[in-house]
N, CA, C and O atoms as CSV, one atom per row, in Angstrom:
chain,resi,resn,atom,element,x,y,z
A,1,MET,N,N,7.374,-30.342,-27.384
A,1,MET,CA,C,9.118,-29.863,-27.054
A,1,MET,C,C,9.603,-31.002,-26.155
A,1,MET,O,O,8.892,-31.962,-25.856
A,2,ARG,N,N,10.977,-30.814,-25.707
A,2,ARG,CA,C,11.434,-31.310,-25.107
A,2,ARG,C,C,11.720,-31.453,-24.019
A,2,ARG,O,O,12.690,-30.715,-23.847
A,3,PHE,N,N,11.470,-32.002,-23.033
A,3,PHE,CA,C,12.375,-31.870,-21.686
A,3,PHE,C,C,13.584,-32.837,-21.391
A,3,PHE,O,O,13.577,-33.857,-22.079
A,4,LEU,N,N,14.539,-32.714,-20.563
A,4,LEU,CA,C,15.321,-33.325,-19.007
A,4,LEU,C,C,14.647,-32.968,-18.170
A,4,LEU,O,O,14.274,-31.834,-18.468
A,5,VAL,N,N,14.056,-33.410,-16.822
A,5,VAL,CA,C,13.542,-33.672,-15.559
A,5,VAL,C,C,14.500,-34.737,-14.893
A,5,VAL,O,O,14.581,-35.963,-14.811
A,6,ASP,N,N,15.411,-33.246,-14.319
A,6,ASP,CA,C,16.349,-33.710,-13.277
A,6,ASP,C,C,15.779,-35.139,-11.978
A,6,ASP,O,O,14.550,-35.202,-11.951
A,7,GLU,N,N,16.186,-35.743,-11.412
A,7,GLU,CA,C,16.698,-36.516,-10.958
A,7,GLU,C,C,15.181,-35.134,-9.348
A,7,GLU,O,O,14.085,-34.579,-9.267
A,8,SER,N,N,16.191,-35.371,-8.754
A,8,SER,CA,C,15.328,-33.791,-7.750
A,8,SER,C,C,14.131,-33.350,-8.123
A,8,SER,O,O,13.612,-32.355,-7.618
A,9,THR,N,N,13.727,-33.880,-8.812
A,9,THR,CA,C,12.517,-32.491,-9.582
A,9,THR,C,C,11.505,-33.607,-8.755
A,9,THR,O,O,10.815,-33.451,-7.747
A,10,GLY,N,N,11.725,-34.785,-9.623
A,10,GLY,CA,C,10.956,-36.358,-9.341
A,10,GLY,C,C,9.932,-36.185,-10.767
A,10,GLY,O,O,9.825,-35.394,-11.704
A,11,PRO,N,N,9.187,-37.604,-10.226
A,11,PRO,CA,C,8.635,-38.569,-11.663
A,11,PRO,C,C,7.225,-37.274,-11.366
A,11,PRO,O,O,6.287,-37.587,-12.101
A,12,MET,N,N,6.957,-36.265,-10.704
A,12,MET,CA,C,5.406,-36.263,-11.482
A,12,MET,C,C,5.446,-34.855,-12.044
A,12,MET,O,O,4.453,-34.128,-12.028
A,13,VAL,N,N,6.786,-34.436,-12.612
A,13,VAL,CA,C,6.249,-33.155,-13.232
A,13,VAL,C,C,6.620,-34.056,-14.798
A,13,VAL,O,O,5.949,-33.898,-15.818
A,14,ALA,N,N,7.521,-34.762,-14.718
A,14,ALA,CA,C,8.223,-35.773,-15.906
A,14,ALA,C,C,6.405,-36.428,-16.789
A,14,ALA,O,O,6.099,-36.560,-17.975
A,15,GLU,N,N,5.446,-36.730,-15.208
A,15,GLU,CA,C,4.511,-37.957,-15.994
A,15,GLU,C,C,3.299,-36.101,-15.822
A,15,GLU,O,O,2.082,-36.240,-15.694
A,16,TRP,N,N,3.737,-35.077,-15.846
A,16,TRP,CA,C,2.829,-34.399,-15.919
A,16,TRP,C,C,3.183,-33.508,-17.644
A,16,TRP,O,O,2.370,-32.847,-18.290
A,17,LEU,N,N,4.189,-33.713,-17.892
A,17,LEU,CA,C,4.697,-32.911,-18.655
A,17,LEU,C,C,4.392,-34.053,-19.858
A,17,LEU,O,O,4.258,-33.680,-21.024
A,18,ARG,N,N,4.276,-35.724,-19.415
A,18,ARG,CA,C,4.473,-36.932,-20.357
A,18,ARG,C,C,2.521,-36.338,-20.455
A,18,ARG,O,O,2.064,-35.955,-21.532
A,19,LYS,N,N,1.997,-36.364,-19.683
A,19,LYS,CA,C,0.517,-36.624,-19.958
A,19,LYS,C,C,0.026,-34.536,-20.728
A,19,LYS,O,O,-1.149,-34.233,-20.931
A,20,ASN,N,N,0.934,-33.745,-20.930
A,20,ASN,CA,C,0.299,-32.788,-21.983
A,20,ASN,C,C,1.777,-33.167,-23.162
A,20,ASN,O,O,2.594,-32.263,-23.334
A,21,GLY,N,N,1.901,-34.000,-23.606
A,21,GLY,CA,C,2.199,-34.687,-24.757
A,21,GLY,C,C,3.497,-34.239,-25.624
A,21,GLY,O,O,3.743,-34.224,-26.830
A,22,HIS,N,N,4.457,-33.760,-24.052
A,22,HIS,CA,C,5.974,-33.727,-24.613
A,22,HIS,C,C,6.930,-35.114,-24.269
A,22,HIS,O,O,6.509,-36.152,-23.759
A,23,ASP,N,N,8.082,-34.879,-24.619
A,23,ASP,CA,C,8.940,-35.569,-24.709
A,23,ASP,C,C,9.699,-35.781,-23.452
A,23,ASP,O,O,10.220,-34.928,-22.734
A,24,VAL,N,N,9.675,-36.914,-23.331
A,24,VAL,CA,C,9.877,-36.588,-21.398
A,24,VAL,C,C,11.085,-37.699,-21.239
A,24,VAL,O,O,10.857,-38.908,-21.225
A,25,PHE,N,N,12.649,-37.017,-21.097
A,25,PHE,CA,C,13.564,-37.928,-20.329
A,25,PHE,C,C,13.661,-38.060,-19.081
A,25,PHE,O,O,14.285,-37.039,-18.792
A,26,SER,N,N,13.388,-38.888,-17.633
A,26,SER,CA,C,12.934,-38.224,-16.208
A,26,SER,C,C,14.713,-39.435,-16.101
A,26,SER,O,O,15.190,-40.492,-16.516
A,27,VAL,N,N,15.017,-38.232,-15.229
A,27,VAL,CA,C,16.756,-38.967,-14.787
A,27,VAL,C,C,15.627,-39.938,-13.665
A,27,VAL,O,O,15.800,-41.156,-13.704
A,28,PHE,N,N,14.705,-39.495,-12.869
A,28,PHE,CA,C,14.173,-39.967,-11.640
A,28,PHE,C,C,13.865,-41.068,-11.903
A,28,PHE,O,O,13.991,-41.869,-10.978
A,29,ASN,N,N,13.201,-41.743,-13.580
A,29,ASN,CA,C,12.821,-42.877,-13.654
A,29,ASN,C,C,13.607,-43.624,-14.508
A,29,ASN,O,O,13.445,-44.832,-14.682
A,30,GLU,N,N,14.374,-43.016,-14.997
A,30,GLU,CA,C,15.117,-43.458,-15.885
A,30,GLU,C,C,16.764,-43.923,-16.310
A,30,GLU,O,O,17.107,-44.791,-17.113
A,31,SER,N,N,17.671,-42.970,-15.424
A,31,SER,CA,C,18.571,-43.077,-15.000
A,31,SER,C,C,19.261,-42.582,-13.030
A,31,SER,O,O,20.289,-41.957,-12.768
A,32,ARG,N,N,18.937,-42.763,-12.715
A,32,ARG,CA,C,18.833,-42.296,-10.677
A,32,ARG,C,C,20.227,-42.412,-10.347
A,32,ARG,O,O,20.600,-43.574,-10.192
A,33,GLY,N,N,21.150,-41.462,-10.189
A,33,GLY,CA,C,22.060,-40.607,-9.609
A,33,GLY,C,C,22.987,-40.300,-10.473
A,33,GLY,O,O,24.198,-40.127,-10.338
A,34,MET,N,N,21.819,-40.216,-11.988
A,34,MET,CA,C,23.011,-39.194,-12.874
A,34,MET,C,C,23.916,-38.224,-12.997
A,34,MET,O,O,23.318,-37.184,-12.720
A,35,PRO,N,N,25.606,-37.863,-13.394
A,35,PRO,CA,C,26.021,-37.173,-12.690
A,35,PRO,C,C,25.298,-35.724,-13.256
A,35,PRO,O,O,24.405,-35.687,-14.102
A,36,ASP,N,N,25.812,-34.734,-12.683
A,36,ASP,CA,C,24.776,-33.158,-12.955
A,36,ASP,C,C,25.568,-32.843,-14.232
A,36,ASP,O,O,25.061,-31.909,-14.853
A,37,ALA,N,N,26.766,-33.405,-14.849
A,37,ALA,CA,C,27.457,-32.744,-15.726
A,37,ALA,C,C,27.426,-33.431,-17.341
A,37,ALA,O,O,27.640,-32.952,-18.454
A,38,ASP,N,N,26.820,-35.606,-16.553
A,38,ASP,CA,C,26.388,-35.705,-17.902
A,38,ASP,C,C,24.830,-35.681,-17.576
A,38,ASP,O,O,24.004,-36.454,-18.061
A,39,ILE,N,N,24.619,-34.842,-16.834
A,39,ILE,CA,C,22.546,-34.284,-16.547
A,39,ILE,C,C,23.050,-33.189,-17.902
A,39,ILE,O,O,22.324,-33.185,-18.896
A,40,ILE,N,N,23.719,-32.704,-17.894
A,40,ILE,CA,C,23.967,-30.884,-18.770
A,40,ILE,C,C,23.895,-31.235,-20.426
A,40,ILE,O,O,23.187,-30.820,-21.343
A,41,GLN,N,N,25.196,-32.390,-20.312
A,41,GLN,CA,C,25.482,-32.819,-21.645
A,41,GLN,C,C,24.317,-34.011,-22.301
A,41,GLN,O,O,24.150,-34.008,-23.521
A,42,LYS,N,N,23.932,-34.503,-21.872
A,42,LYS,CA,C,22.352,-34.971,-22.664
A,42,LYS,C,C,22.045,-33.959,-22.880
A,42,LYS,O,O,22.008,-33.724,-24.088
A,43,ALA,N,N,21.616,-32.672,-21.864
A,43,ALA,CA,C,20.398,-31.713,-22.516
A,43,ALA,C,C,20.608,-31.563,-23.816
A,43,ALA,O,O,20.176,-31.614,-24.968
A,44,PHE,N,N,21.976,-31.235,-22.656
A,44,PHE,CA,C,22.233,-30.724,-24.919
A,44,PHE,C,C,22.190,-31.235,-25.336
A,44,PHE,O,O,21.155,-31.567,-25.914
A,45,ILE,N,N,22.995,-31.638,-25.409
A,45,ILE,CA,C,23.345,-33.904,-26.991
A,45,ILE,C,C,21.858,-34.100,-27.601
A,45,ILE,O,O,21.762,-34.001,-28.824
A,46,ASP,N,N,20.595,-34.391,-26.786
A,46,ASP,CA,C,19.139,-34.696,-27.376
A,46,ASP,C,C,18.281,-33.212,-27.732
A,46,ASP,O,O,17.102,-33.338,-28.062
A,47,ASN,N,N,18.943,-31.654,-27.657
A,47,ASN,CA,C,18.326,-30.717,-27.366
A,47,ASN,C,C,16.773,-30.417,-26.732
A,47,ASN,O,O,15.773,-30.059,-27.354
A,48,ARG,N,N,16.926,-30.695,-25.242
A,48,ARG,CA,C,16.187,-31.078,-24.033
A,48,ARG,C,C,16.583,-29.665,-23.594
A,48,ARG,O,O,17.631,-29.066,-23.840
A,49,ILE,N,N,15.006,-29.071,-22.554
A,49,ILE,CA,C,15.034,-27.875,-21.751
A,49,ILE,C,C,15.215,-28.640,-20.888
A,49,ILE,O,O,14.365,-29.529,-20.840
A,50,LEU,N,N,16.263,-28.698,-19.893
A,50,LEU,CA,C,16.890,-29.122,-18.658
A,50,LEU,C,C,15.672,-28.408,-17.853
A,50,LEU,O,O,15.535,-27.200,-18.045
A,51,VAL,N,N,14.585,-29.205,-16.773
A,51,VAL,CA,C,13.661,-29.503,-15.581
A,51,VAL,C,C,14.554,-29.378,-14.498
A,51,VAL,O,O,14.981,-30.508,-14.263
A,52,THR,N,N,15.062,-28.524,-13.696
A,52,THR,CA,C,15.989,-28.632,-12.722
A,52,THR,C,C,15.091,-27.431,-11.354
A,52,THR,O,O,14.634,-26.367,-11.774
A,53,ASN,N,N,14.955,-27.764,-9.877
A,53,ASN,CA,C,14.682,-27.588,-9.126
A,53,ASN,C,C,16.134,-27.485,-8.257
A,53,ASN,O,O,15.765,-27.206,-7.116
A,54,ASP,N,N,16.765,-27.525,-8.259
A,54,ASP,CA,C,18.413,-27.378,-8.017
A,54,ASP,C,C,19.165,-26.311,-8.614
A,54,ASP,O,O,19.489,-25.988,-9.757
A,55,LYS,N,N,19.327,-25.885,-7.476
A,55,LYS,CA,C,20.002,-24.327,-7.986
A,55,LYS,C,C,21.457,-24.834,-8.238
A,55,LYS,O,O,22.133,-23.806,-8.277
A,56,ASP,N,N,22.042,-25.609,-8.373
A,56,ASP,CA,C,23.723,-25.835,-8.668
A,56,ASP,C,C,23.386,-25.593,-10.038
A,56,ASP,O,O,24.080,-24.789,-10.660
A,57,PHE,N,N,22.420,-26.170,-10.606
A,57,PHE,CA,C,22.812,-25.120,-12.199
A,57,PHE,C,C,23.061,-24.294,-12.723
A,57,PHE,O,O,23.984,-24.115,-13.518
A,58,GLY,N,N,22.226,-23.588,-12.349
A,58,GLY,CA,C,22.333,-21.871,-12.255
A,58,GLY,C,C,23.589,-21.726,-12.867
A,58,GLY,O,O,23.858,-21.117,-13.903
A,59,GLU,N,N,24.877,-22.816,-11.550
A,59,GLU,CA,C,26.324,-22.178,-11.734
A,59,GLU,C,C,27.218,-22.671,-13.249
A,59,GLU,O,O,27.889,-22.218,-14.176
A,60,LYS,N,N,26.562,-24.115,-12.600
A,60,LYS,CA,C,26.841,-24.783,-13.587
A,60,LYS,C,C,26.654,-24.967,-15.093
A,60,LYS,O,O,27.075,-25.917,-15.753
A,61,VAL,N,N,26.118,-24.159,-15.434
A,61,VAL,CA,C,25.711,-24.637,-16.745
A,61,VAL,C,C,26.353,-22.891,-17.949
A,61,VAL,O,O,26.440,-22.838,-19.176
A,62,PRO,N,N,26.652,-21.809,-16.939
A,62,PRO,CA,C,26.920,-20.455,-17.824
A,62,PRO,C,C,28.428,-20.923,-17.547
A,62,PRO,O,O,29.124,-20.903,-18.562
A,63,ALA,N,N,29.048,-21.326,-16.414
A,63,ALA,CA,C,29.996,-21.767,-16.224
A,63,ALA,C,C,31.105,-22.864,-17.510
A,63,ALA,O,O,32.237,-22.615,-17.926
A,64,LYS,N,N,30.493,-23.664,-17.721
A,64,LYS,CA,C,30.870,-24.895,-18.991
A,64,LYS,C,C,29.997,-24.204,-19.970
A,64,LYS,O,O,29.063,-24.974,-20.193
A,65,ARG,N,N,29.847,-23.025,-20.716
A,65,ARG,CA,C,28.400,-23.031,-22.079
A,65,ARG,C,C,29.725,-23.007,-22.633
A,65,ARG,O,O,29.827,-23.898,-23.476
A,66,SER,N,N,31.500,-21.888,-22.400
A,66,SER,CA,C,31.783,-21.577,-23.922
A,66,SER,C,C,32.099,-23.190,-24.218
A,66,SER,O,O,32.224,-23.376,-25.428
A,67,SER,N,N,32.252,-24.338,-23.465
A,67,SER,CA,C,32.854,-25.610,-24.043
A,67,SER,C,C,32.214,-27.019,-24.020
A,67,SER,O,O,32.512,-27.805,-24.920
A,68,LEU,N,N,31.393,-27.365,-23.091
A,68,LEU,CA,C,30.538,-28.170,-22.548
A,68,LEU,C,C,29.093,-27.426,-24.082
A,68,LEU,O,O,28.786,-27.748,-25.230
A,69,VAL,N,N,28.673,-26.360,-23.071
A,69,VAL,CA,C,27.110,-26.442,-23.181
A,69,VAL,C,C,27.161,-25.578,-24.217
A,69,VAL,O,O,26.949,-24.625,-23.467
A,70,PRO,N,N,27.322,-24.691,-26.046
A,70,PRO,CA,C,27.500,-23.696,-26.728
A,70,PRO,C,C,26.199,-23.085,-26.189
A,70,PRO,O,O,26.295,-22.070,-25.500
A,71,SER,N,N,24.499,-23.826,-26.546
A,71,SER,CA,C,23.571,-23.043,-25.950
A,71,SER,C,C,22.320,-24.287,-25.259
A,71,SER,O,O,21.830,-25.335,-25.681
A,72,SER,N,N,22.232,-23.756,-24.446
A,72,SER,CA,C,21.336,-24.102,-23.482
A,72,SER,C,C,19.750,-23.450,-22.728
A,72,SER,O,O,19.543,-22.262,-22.973
A,73,PHE,N,N,18.490,-24.309,-21.699
A,73,PHE,CA,C,18.017,-23.780,-21.169
A,73,PHE,C,C,17.909,-25.061,-20.297
A,73,PHE,O,O,18.042,-26.258,-20.552
A,74,VAL,N,N,17.536,-24.160,-18.854
A,74,VAL,CA,C,17.502,-24.543,-17.271
A,74,VAL,C,C,15.889,-23.566,-17.012
A,74,VAL,O,O,15.690,-22.355,-16.908
A,75,LEU,N,N,15.474,-24.098,-16.997
A,75,LEU,CA,C,14.299,-23.741,-16.696
A,75,LEU,C,C,14.390,-24.237,-14.836
A,75,LEU,O,O,14.687,-25.417,-14.652
A,76,TYR,N,N,14.248,-23.734,-14.102
A,76,TYR,CA,C,14.494,-23.881,-12.722
A,76,TYR,C,C,12.976,-23.288,-11.785
A,76,TYR,O,O,12.380,-22.220,-11.926
A,77,ILE,N,N,12.656,-24.534,-10.750
A,77,ILE,CA,C,11.407,-24.433,-10.310
A,77,ILE,C,C,10.663,-24.596,-9.636
A,77,ILE,O,O,9.811,-25.410,-9.992
A,78,VAL,N,N,10.489,-23.913,-8.183
A,78,VAL,CA,C,10.812,-24.373,-7.232
A,78,VAL,C,C,8.863,-24.752,-7.239
A,78,VAL,O,O,7.955,-24.155,-7.818
A,79,LEU,N,N,8.827,-26.298,-6.091
A,79,LEU,CA,C,7.654,-26.829,-5.733
A,79,LEU,C,C,7.579,-26.974,-4.372
A,79,LEU,O,O,8.332,-27.470,-3.534
A,80,ARG,N,N,6.110,-26.233,-4.317
A,80,ARG,CA,C,5.164,-26.324,-3.292
A,80,ARG,C,C,4.229,-26.843,-2.712
A,80,ARG,O,O,3.124,-26.469,-3.104
A,81,SER,N,N,4.247,-27.585,-1.903
A,81,SER,CA,C,2.624,-28.191,-2.106
A,81,SER,C,C,1.481,-27.199,-0.961
A,81,SER,O,O,1.746,-26.509,0.023
A,82,ILE,N,N,0.157,-27.532,-1.647
A,82,ILE,CA,C,-0.281,-27.069,-1.285
A,82,ILE,C,C,-1.449,-27.787,-1.093
A,82,ILE,O,O,-1.970,-28.571,-1.886
A,83,HIS,N,N,-2.024,-27.299,0.597
A,83,HIS,CA,C,-3.221,-27.885,1.647
A,83,HIS,C,C,-4.025,-27.483,1.492
A,83,HIS,O,O,-3.958,-26.254,1.469
A,84,THR,N,N,-5.018,-27.921,1.326
A,84,THR,CA,C,-6.399,-27.256,1.652
A,84,THR,C,C,-7.885,-27.920,2.528
A,84,THR,O,O,-8.881,-27.213,2.677
């Protein structure tokens, strides 16, 4: 699968996805500071699933669906630290 991992999600998720054989573009590693609109467009153009923990994307993608993003998928994750 092809993923675009948002900067706010961080590099660990991107690294895990790569180790599991996926094609990953990491905003944190490859284009830090990329504006949200550009992230949405890149995910669409590159046919990638956007992985983020930024709630703003839930509002931005549907609002732009008709013009910028005719079909895309945003995977919103909540990361929690586990202390043992």
